[in-house]
C-alpha positions as CSV (number, residue, x, y, z in Angstrom):
1,M,165.8,160.9,120.9
2,T,162.4,162.5,120.8
3,T,161.9,165.6,123.0
4,G,158.6,167.1,124.0
5,S,156.6,164.1,122.7
6,S,153.2,163.1,124.0
7,K,152.7,159.6,125.4
8,N,150.6,158.7,122.3
9,Q,153.1,159.8,119.7
10,V,154.7,157.0,117.8
11,D,158.5,157.1,117.2
12,N,158.5,155.5,113.7
13,F,162.1,154.4,113.7
14,S,163.9,151.1,113.7
15,I,167.7,150.5,113.8
16,H,168.0,147.9,111.1
17,G,165.2,149.0,108.8
18,H,165.7,152.8,109.0
19,S,167.1,153.2,105.6
20,I,164.6,150.9,104.0
21,G,161.6,152.7,102.6
22,E,159.4,149.9,101.3
23,V,156.9,148.4,103.8
24,Y,155.1,145.1,103.1
25,N,152.1,143.5,104.6
26,I,153.7,140.2,105.6
27,P,151.7,137.1,106.5
28,M,152.3,136.4,110.2
29,T,152.5,132.7,109.5
30,A,155.6,133.2,107.2
31,I,157.7,134.8,110.0
32,N,159.8,132.7,112.4
33,R,160.2,134.2,115.9
34,P,162.8,132.0,117.4
35,I,163.4,133.9,120.6
36,P,160.7,133.9,123.3
37,S,159.3,137.4,124.1
38,I,159.0,139.0,127.5
39,L,156.1,141.3,127.2
40,D,154.9,144.4,129.0
41,R,151.1,143.8,129.0
42,E,150.4,147.5,129.3
43,K,152.4,148.2,126.1
44,V,150.6,145.4,124.2
45,E,147.2,146.7,125.3
46,G,148.1,150.2,124.2
47,M,149.1,149.0,120.8
48,K,146.0,147.0,120.4
49,K,143.9,150.0,121.3
50,A,145.8,152.2,118.8
51,M,145.4,149.6,116.1
52,Q,141.6,149.7,116.5
53,T,141.3,153.4,115.9
54,E,141.1,154.6,112.3
55,E,143.5,157.6,112.8
56,Q,146.2,155.5,114.5
57,K,145.9,152.1,112.9
58,D,149.0,152.5,110.7
59,D,151.1,154.5,113.2
60,L,152.9,151.5,114.6
61,T,156.4,151.2,113.3
62,P,156.8,148.3,110.8
63,I,158.7,145.4,112.3
64,D,162.1,144.5,110.9
65,V,162.0,141.1,109.2
66,H,165.2,139.4,108.1
67,H,164.8,137.8,104.7
68,V,167.2,134.9,104.1
69,Q,167.5,133.1,100.8
70,Y,169.1,129.7,101.3
71,K,169.3,126.8,98.8
72,G,166.4,128.3,96.7
73,E,164.1,128.8,99.7
74,D,163.0,132.0,101.4
75,Y,163.1,132.3,105.2
76,Y,161.8,135.2,107.3
77,F,162.9,135.9,110.9
78,A,161.9,138.6,113.3
79,F,163.9,139.2,116.5
80,G,162.4,142.5,117.6
81,G,158.9,144.0,117.5
82,C,157.6,141.5,120.1
83,H,154.9,143.9,121.4
84,R,153.7,144.8,118.0
85,W,153.7,141.1,117.1
86,A,151.7,140.2,120.2
87,A,149.1,143.0,119.6
88,H,148.6,141.7,116.0
89,K,148.3,138.1,117.1
90,E,145.9,138.9,119.9
91,L,143.7,140.8,117.5
92,G,143.7,137.9,115.1
93,K,145.5,139.8,112.3
94,E,146.8,137.7,109.5
95,K,149.4,140.2,108.3
96,I,151.8,142.6,109.9
97,R,153.5,145.6,108.4
98,G,157.2,145.0,108.0
99,K,160.4,146.0,106.3
100,L,162.4,143.2,104.7
101,I,166.1,143.2,105.4
102,N,168.2,141.0,103.2
103,T,170.3,138.9,105.6
104,P,172.9,136.2,104.8
105,P,172.3,132.8,106.4
106,S,175.6,133.1,108.3
107,M,174.2,136.1,110.2
108,I,171.2,134.1,111.3
109,K,173.5,131.2,112.3
110,N,175.4,133.7,114.5
111,Y,172.2,134.7,116.2
112,L,170.8,131.2,116.7
113,G,173.8,129.0,117.0
114,A,172.9,125.3,117.0
115,S,169.2,126.2,116.6
116,S,169.8,127.7,113.2
117,P,168.2,125.9,110.2
118,F,171.4,126.7,108.2
119,K,173.8,124.1,109.3
120,D,176.4,124.2,106.5
121,V,177.2,128.0,106.4
């Protein structure tokens, strides 16, 4: 919990990726977002504004991207970061900063059920 923080301060923390230090610029087209987002437009607009200022452009927390290797193929899933994703998309960004979390196919199947591309795990 952050105390005494200003409204513009970014809390650069994520639950899954907290212990991961390496941040990548990941092509947005490579990432699957299987769950529809419910967006707070004010939050998206604030992020877009921050991304367009030189001193705050890298202040947004990198999104957590689950990296799955399955039958020799790489898959990338993002379940959170919907406001950051929307801000990048609306600004026409081709890449988004993210932390890769190695995730077994069975975990994605748990999240997605019958919608999972991993049928035999």
